[in-house]
C-alpha positions in Angstrom: 8.3 15.7 21.7 7.3 12.5 20.7 8.4 10.1 23.2 9.8 6.6 21.7 8.3 3.5 23.3 11.3 0.4 23.8 12.6 -0.9 20.7 11.9 1.6 18.7 13.7 4.3 16.6 13.2 7.2 14.0 14.6 7.3 10.3 14.2 9.9 8.0 12.6 8.2 4.8 11.6 9.5 1.1 10.4 13.3 0.7 12.0 13.9 4.5 9.3 11.9 6.2 10.4 11.3 10.2 9.2 7.7 10.7 8.9 5.8 14.2 9.8 2.1 13.1 9.7 -0.9 15.2 12.7 -3.1 13.5 11.3 -6.4 15.0 8.1 -5.4 13.3 7.3 -4.1 9.3 9.4 -1.4 8.5 9.6 0.8 5.2 10.3 -1.0 2.0 10.1 -1.1 -1.3 6.4 -2.1 -1.7 5.1 0.6 0.1 7.2 3.4 -1.7 6.0 2.0 -5.2 2.3 1.8 -4.2 2.5 5.5 -3.3 4.2 6.1 -6.1 2.0 4.0 -8.6 -1.1 6.1 -7.5 -2.3 9.1 -10.0 -5.0 10.4 -7.9 -4.9 14.4 -7.2 -6.4 16.3 -4.3 -8.6 12.8 -3.3 -10.2 11.6 0.1 -8.4 8.3 0.6 -8.6 5.3 2.9 -5.9 2.9 3.5 -6.8 -0.6 4.4 -4.0 -2.3 7.1 -1.8 1.1 7.3 0.8 -0.4 9.6 3.0 2.5 10.3 0.9 5.1 8.1 3.7 5.5 5.5 1.6 5.2 2.5 -0.7 7.5 3.6 1.8 10.2 4.7 3.5 9.8 1.3 0.2 10.6 -0.6 -0.4 13.4 1.7 2.9 14.9 1.5 3.0 14.5 -2.3 -0.7 16.4 -2.8 -2.1 13.0 -4.4 -4.5 13.2 -1.5 -6.0 16.0 0.6 -7.0 13.5 3.6 -7.0 10.0 4.8 -8.4 7.6 7.2 -5.5 4.8 7.8 -7.1 1.3 9.2 -5.6 -1.0 11.3 -6.7 -3.8 13.0 -3.7 -4.3 15.6 -3.8 -1.4 18.5 -0.1 -0.9 18.6 0.5 0.1 15.0 -3.3 2.0 15.1 -1.3 3.8 17.6 1.6 4.2 15.5 0.2 5.9 13.1 -1.5 8.4 14.5 2.3 9.1 16.2 3.7 9.5 13.0 1.2 11.6 11.9 1.5 13.7 15.0 5.5 13.7 14.2 4.8 14.9 10.8 2.3 17.5 11.8 -0.4 15.8 9.5 -2.9 15.1 12.3 -5.6 17.4 10.8 -5.0 15.3 7.4 -4.5 11.9 8.7 -6.9 9.7 10.8 -5.9 6.4 11.9 -8.8 4.0 12.9 -8.3 0.9 14.6 -10.6 -1.3 13.3 -11.0 -5.3 11.7 -11.8 -4.5 7.6 -14.3 -6.7 7.7 -15.9 -5.0 10.2 -15.3 -1.2 8.7 -18.6 0.9 9.1 -18.0 3.4 6.0 -19.8 6.7 7.1 -18.5 8.4 3.3 -17.4 7.4 0.0 -13.8 7.9 -0.8 -12.3 8.7 -4.0 -9.6 5.9 -3.8 -8.6 3.1 -1.6 -5.5 1.6 -1.5 -3.8 -1.6 0.3 0.0 -3.2 0.9 -2.4 -6.4 2.4 -1.2 -9.7 3.7 0.0 -12.0 1.0 0.6 -15.3 2.5 -2.5 -18.0 3.4 -2.7 -18.8 7.1 -0.8 -22.4 6.0 1.7 -21.0 4.1 5.7 -20.8 4.8 6.7 -22.0 8.5 4.3 -22.8 11.1 2.6 -19.5 11.9 2.7 -18.1 15.1 0.2 -15.3 15.9 3.2 -12.6 16.3 2.5 -8.6 15.1 4.6 -9.5 12.1 2.9 -12.6 11.1 -0.4 -11.0 11.7 0.7 -8.4 9.0 1.9 -11.0 6.5 -0.8 -13.7 7.1 -4.4 -13.4 6.2 -5.1 -14.0 9.7 -7.4 -11.2 10.1 -8.7 -10.9 6.4 -8.0 -12.5 3.0 -7.4 -10.7 -0.3 -11.3 -11.1 -0.8 -12.2 -9.6 2.4 -9.6 -6.7 1.4 -11.6 -6.0 -1.9 -15.1 -6.3 -0.6 -14.1 -3.6 2.1 -12.7 -1.3 -0.9 -15.8 -2.3 -2.5 -18.3 -0.6 0.2 -15.7 2.1 0.5 -15.3 3.7 -2.6 -17.4 5.6 -4.6 -18.7 4.8 -8.0 -15.9 5.4 -10.7 -13.2 5.4 -7.8 -10.3 3.8 -7.8 -8.6 0.6 -6.0 -4.7 0.3 -5.8 -2.9 -2.9 -4.3 0.3 -4.2 -4.0 0.4 -7.8 -4.4 3.0 -11.0 -4.9 2.9 -11.9 -8.4 2.4 -15.9 -7.4 -1.0 -15.1 -6.0 -2.0 -12.8 -8.8 -4.8 -15.0 -10.0 -6.5 -14.6 -6.3 -6.2 -11.0 -6.2 -7.4 -10.3 -9.8 -10.5 -13.1 -9.2 -11.7 -10.8 -5.9 -11.4 -7.7 -7.4 -13.8 -8.9 -10.4 -15.9 -10.5 -8.0 -16.5 -7.5 -6.0 -16.8 -5.2 -9.3 -13.5 -4.0 -9.0 -12.4 -4.1 -12.5 -8.6 -3.9 -13.2 -7.5 -1.3 -15.5 -3.7 -1.0 -15.2 -1.0 -3.7 -14.0 2.8 -3.5 -13.7 5.1 -6.2 -12.6 8.3 -5.2 -10.5 11.7 -7.3 -11.0 15.1 -6.6 -8.9 17.1 -6.6 -12.3 16.8 -7.9 -15.6 17.7 -11.8 -14.5 15.3 -11.5 -11.6 11.8 -13.2 -11.6 8.8 -10.3 -10.7 8.9 -10.1 -7.1 5.7 -7.6 -7.2 2.7 -6.4 -8.7 0.7 -3.5 -8.8 -2.5 -3.2 -10.3 -5.1 -0.1 -10.4 -8.7 -1.0 -10.5 -11.8 0.7 -11.0 -15.5 0.5 -9.3 -18.0 -0.4 -12.1 -15.2 0.0 -14.6 -15.4 -1.8 -18.1 -13.4 -4.6 -19.3 -9.9 -3.2 -20.4 -6.9 -3.2 -19.0 -3.2 -1.6 -19.5 -0.4 -4.2 -19.1 2.6 -1.9 -18.9 6.2 -2.4 -19.2 8.1 -4.0 -16.2 9.5 -1.9 -14.0 13.5 -2.9 -13.3 14.6 -1.2 -10.1 18.5 -2.2 -10.3 20.7 -1.9 -13.6 22.4 -5.3 -13.0 22.5 -7.7 -10.4 25.1 -5.9 -8.6 22.0 -4.2 -7.2 24.3 -0.8 -6.6 22.9 1.2 -9.2 19.1 2.4 -9.8 17.6 2.2 -13.3 16.4 5.4 -15.2 13.0 4.3 -14.4 13.4 3.8 -10.8 15.4 7.1 -10.5 12.4 8.5 -11.7 10.4 7.9 -9.2 12.6 8.0 -6.5 12.9 12.1 -7.8 9.3 12.6 -8.4 6.9 10.5 -6.0 5.4 9.0 -9.3 6.0 6.5 -12.6 7.3 8.1 -15.7 4.6 8.8 -18.3 4.9 5.3 -19.9 3.2 3.8 -16.9 0.3 5.8 -16.7 -3.2 5.4 -18.4 
């Protein structure tokens, strides 16, 4: 029996996973769901950089996209949360939580794939940044996108894939960091809430040591219209299958 701490709750999310969440912290969102669906791996050994609650790794494990995963998280409270969520869903034998700064992560084996939903705001962006747990996860206090890409390079086997979900207004920073680290972008998808809204996120797959040449897919539109009451066919497919439709794959 998992004991809940103050200000925690258990929610049932996709794939019937049970997730301990902290309502005043970072909770499960569309970005995590789409990143897990975007990954084309099968029975791979994975590493998550900045794991939070561990939900992305758990989705990948339950869908057979990973056989095992290590989840690296700098905040001790959230590293423990990943461990507890793995126990809650009987995944402890395949999901290992590592409490470590990704800039100091010592890699002992090469991974088939590395994936991240990293902090996307610079330290001086937005309102004044206090070092709360939520701000640590959203701001580049414990490493910028270059640090995340460098950690991925160090961890990936040659030819392995690195996946990231990021903000479109910082896409240039992401692509530049990937290339500097020898992670060649191979596939990219912009995500829009509806046909009238600007892109709210971008999904990118890169390959360590890959040759130049990238597939820019059609944009993913989540809702049919601005009422946001009904998913598009593509989004319904993702919700039902845990993967993107064929037109979004290489």
